[in-house]
C-alpha positions in Angstrom: -15.5 -32.0 -37.6 -13.6 -29.3 -39.4 -15.6 -26.8 -41.5 -15.6 -28.1 -45.1 -13.9 -26.0 -47.7 -15.5 -25.3 -51.1 -13.3 -27.0 -53.8 -14.2 -26.8 -57.5 -14.3 -30.2 -59.2 -11.4 -30.0 -61.7 -8.1 -31.8 -61.7 -6.1 -28.7 -60.8 -8.1 -28.2 -57.6 -9.0 -31.7 -56.6 -6.8 -33.3 -53.9 -5.1 -36.5 -55.0 -4.7 -39.2 -52.5 -2.8 -42.4 -53.1 -3.0 -45.3 -50.6 0.0 -47.7 -50.5 0.6 -51.1 -49.0 2.8 -54.0 -50.0 0.9 -55.9 -52.7 -2.1 -53.5 -53.3 -4.5 -56.3 -52.7 -5.7 -55.9 -49.1 -5.1 -52.7 -47.1 -4.6 -50.0 -49.8 -7.6 -50.9 -52.0 -9.7 -51.1 -48.8 -8.4 -47.7 -47.8 -9.2 -46.4 -51.2 -12.8 -47.7 -51.0 -13.4 -46.5 -47.4 -11.9 -43.1 -48.1 -13.9 -42.7 -51.3 -17.1 -43.6 -49.4 -16.2 -41.2 -46.6 -15.7 -38.2 -48.9 -18.9 -39.1 -50.8 -20.9 -39.2 -47.5 -19.6 -35.8 -46.7 -20.6 -34.4 -50.1 -16.9 -34.0 -51.1 -16.4 -36.6 -53.7 -15.7 -33.9 -56.3 -12.9 -32.5 -54.0 -10.7 -35.6 -54.2 -9.4 -38.2 -56.6 -8.3 -41.4 -55.0 -6.2 -44.4 -56.0 -4.0 -47.1 -54.5 -0.8 -48.9 -55.3 1.7 -51.4 -53.9 5.4 -51.4 -53.3 5.6 -55.0 -54.7 4.4 -55.7 -58.2 3.7 -59.4 -58.0 0.0 -58.9 -57.9 -0.2 -56.2 -60.7 -3.5 -56.4 -62.6 -5.2 -58.6 -59.9 -8.4 -57.7 -58.1 -8.1 -57.2 -54.3 -7.8 -60.4 -52.3 -11.2 -62.1 -52.3 -11.4 -62.1 -48.5 -10.9 -58.3 -48.4 -13.5 -57.9 -51.1 -15.9 -60.1 -49.2 -15.5 -58.3 -45.9 -15.6 -54.9 -47.5 -18.7 -55.8 -49.5 -20.5 -56.8 -46.2 -19.9 -53.2 -45.1 -21.1 -51.6 -48.4 -17.7 -51.1 -50.1 -17.2 -52.2 -53.7 -13.5 -53.0 -54.2 -12.9 -53.3 -58.0 -9.4 -51.7 -58.2 -6.7 -53.6 -60.1 -3.4 -53.8 -58.3 -0.5 -51.8 -59.6 3.0 -50.8 -58.6 3.7 -47.3 -57.3 5.9 -45.3 -59.6 7.8 -42.0 -59.7 5.0 -40.3 -61.6 2.7 -40.8 -58.6 4.7 -38.1 -56.8 3.5 -35.7 -59.5 -0.1 -36.9 -59.7 -0.9 -37.1 -56.0 -0.9 -34.5 -53.2 -0.7 -37.2 -50.4 0.8 -40.7 -50.5 -0.6 -42.6 -47.5 1.3 -45.7 -46.3 -0.2 -48.5 -44.3 3.0 -49.6 -42.4 6.5 -48.6 -41.5 8.1 -50.8 -44.2 5.9 -49.1 -46.9 6.8 -45.7 -45.4 10.5 -46.3 -45.6 10.3 -47.8 -49.2 8.3 -44.8 -50.4 10.6 -42.3 -48.7 13.5 -43.9 -50.6 11.7 -43.2 -53.8 11.2 -39.5 -53.1 13.6 -37.4 -55.0 13.0 -34.1 -53.3 11.9 -32.8 -49.9 8.6 -31.7 -51.4 8.0 -35.3 -52.5 9.0 -36.6 -49.1 6.5 -34.3 -47.4 3.7 -35.8 -49.4 4.2 -39.2 -47.6 2.0 -39.8 -44.6 1.3 -42.8 -42.3 -2.3 -43.9 -42.0 -1.6 -44.8 -38.4 -1.1 -41.1 -37.6 -4.9 -40.7 -38.2 -6.1 -43.7 -36.2 -8.7 -43.0 -33.6 -9.3 -45.6 -30.8 -6.5 -47.9 -31.7 -3.8 -46.8 -29.3 -2.0 -50.2 -29.3 -1.3 -49.9 -33.1 1.4 -47.9 -34.8 0.5 -49.2 -38.3 -2.3 -50.8 -40.2 -1.5 -54.6 -40.0 -1.4 -56.8 -43.0 -4.4 -59.2 -42.8 -3.1 -61.4 -45.7 -2.0 -64.3 -43.4 -4.7 -63.7 -40.8 -8.3 -65.1 -40.5 -11.5 -63.1 -40.9 -10.8 -61.0 -37.7 -7.7 -59.6 -39.4 -9.7 -58.2 -42.3 -12.4 -56.9 -40.0 -9.7 -55.2 -37.9 -8.2 -53.4 -40.9 -11.7 -52.2 -42.0 -12.4 -51.0 -38.5 -9.2 -49.1 -38.4 -9.7 -47.5 -41.8 -13.3 -46.5 -41.0 -12.0 -44.9 -37.8 -9.3 -42.9 -39.5 -10.5 -41.8 -42.9 -12.6 -38.8 -41.7 -9.7 -37.5 -39.7 -7.4 -38.0 -42.8 -9.9 -36.2 -45.0 -10.1 -33.2 -42.5 -6.3 -33.1 -42.4 -6.0 -33.0 -46.2 -8.7 -30.3 -46.5 -6.9 -28.2 -43.9 -3.3 -28.7 -45.2 -3.3 -29.2 -48.9 -3.4 -25.9 -50.8 -4.6 -26.1 -54.3 -4.1 -23.2 -56.8 
């Protein structure tokens, strides 16, 4: 694990991370919960602020899918986020926008207005460890329980690596 950097807990020095999936009811709120838990376990909760959003607004205001909440709760994650649609202000508010699949990535890249904004967009799959057969975090919405467990397994296996990457590569003034 990379040596942890000392970051003062104020909004100008905290690293903002936004997780994005399609509806913001399965993968991205789970990623938000797993990542928040990861940084808390590392004693770095004050170094980050975390949120999630979707590229489709049809679920805006909804809690995460009950199945994802159930599976996440069994692992100790409390998913209480309300779904929302990503917007152009998110490029100002967040240092990293982490997408769950290639479609999300392309949609968010189209929203970026500058090269600086485009460089903030990351793929969660780039941080996966032990899931060589996957090039994205699959949507479990139409799957059974194993789909939700797989997503949580993938997120748990990648959040520490993402955290280390962000600590090493995001410069805060």
